[in-house]
C-alpha positions in Angstrom: 107.8 119.8 90.9 105.8 117.1 92.5 107.5 115.6 95.5 105.9 112.2 96.3 107.3 109.2 98.1 108.5 106.4 95.9 107.4 102.8 96.3 110.8 102.1 98.0 110.3 104.9 100.5 106.8 103.8 101.4 108.0 100.2 101.9 110.9 101.4 104.1 108.5 103.5 106.2 106.1 100.6 106.7 109.0 98.4 107.7 110.1 101.0 110.3 106.6 101.2 111.7 106.2 97.5 111.9 109.6 97.0 113.5 108.7 99.6 116.2 105.3 98.1 117.0 105.9 94.4 116.6 108.1 93.2 119.5 106.1 91.5 122.2 108.3 93.0 124.8 106.6 96.4 124.1 103.3 95.1 125.3 104.2 96.4 128.7 104.2 99.9 127.3 101.1 102.2 127.4 99.6 103.0 124.0 100.4 106.7 124.6 104.1 105.9 125.0 103.9 103.8 121.8 102.4 106.7 119.9 105.0 109.2 121.3 107.8 107.0 119.9 105.9 106.6 116.5 105.3 110.4 116.3 109.1 111.0 116.0 109.3 108.7 112.9 106.1 110.1 111.4 107.0 113.7 111.8 110.2 113.3 109.9 108.5 111.6 107.1 105.8 114.2 107.0 108.3 117.1 107.0 110.1 115.6 104.0 107.2 114.6 101.8 104.4 117.1 102.6 105.8 119.7 100.2 103.4 119.0 97.4 99.6 118.7 97.6 99.8 115.5 95.5 101.6 113.6 98.3 98.5 113.4 100.5 97.3 110.4 98.6 100.4 108.4 99.6 100.6 109.9 103.1 97.0 108.7 103.8 98.1 105.2 103.1 100.8 105.5 105.8 98.2 107.0 108.2 96.0 104.0 107.7 98.9 101.5 108.1 99.8 103.2 111.4 96.3 102.9 112.7 96.2 99.2 111.7 99.5 98.5 113.5 98.4 100.3 116.6 95.1 98.4 116.6 97.0 95.1 116.4 99.2 96.3 119.3 96.2 97.3 121.3 94.3 94.0 120.7 97.4 92.0 121.6 97.8 94.0 124.8 94.2 93.3 125.8 94.4 89.7 124.7 91.4 90.0 122.3 90.5 87.1 120.1 89.7 89.1 116.9 93.0 90.9 116.3 91.7 93.2 113.6 88.5 94.3 115.3 87.9 97.2 117.6 89.7 99.8 115.5 87.3 102.5 116.7 88.6 102.0 120.2 92.2 102.6 119.0 91.2 105.7 117.0 89.5 107.1 120.1 92.5 106.5 122.3 95.0 108.0 119.8 92.8 110.7 118.3 94.6 113.8 119.6 98.1 112.5 120.2 98.9 110.8 116.9 100.6 112.8 114.1 98.5 112.6 111.0 100.7 112.7 107.9 98.0 113.8 105.4 96.0 116.0 107.8 
């Protein structure tokens, strides 16, 4: 039996991630605190869907989305002009503390 996330489950997870990272009031938080809160949501999703090896394809998409949202948060916090740039800085800051779903 292949246990992969449905389109609806993926959309719901992206919405949860966006709702958690979007408010401007969270710009006062450190990125490590932001990751700690996200890890709780990600760990539950990972525990439920990582039963089959086929699910890695979909879990990689959520991993990439989390990195994009954290990058937007980081760039807003630092008041950078190009909001989608500097993703390597974000990867470096969250490298050992962020839960990877597919990894």
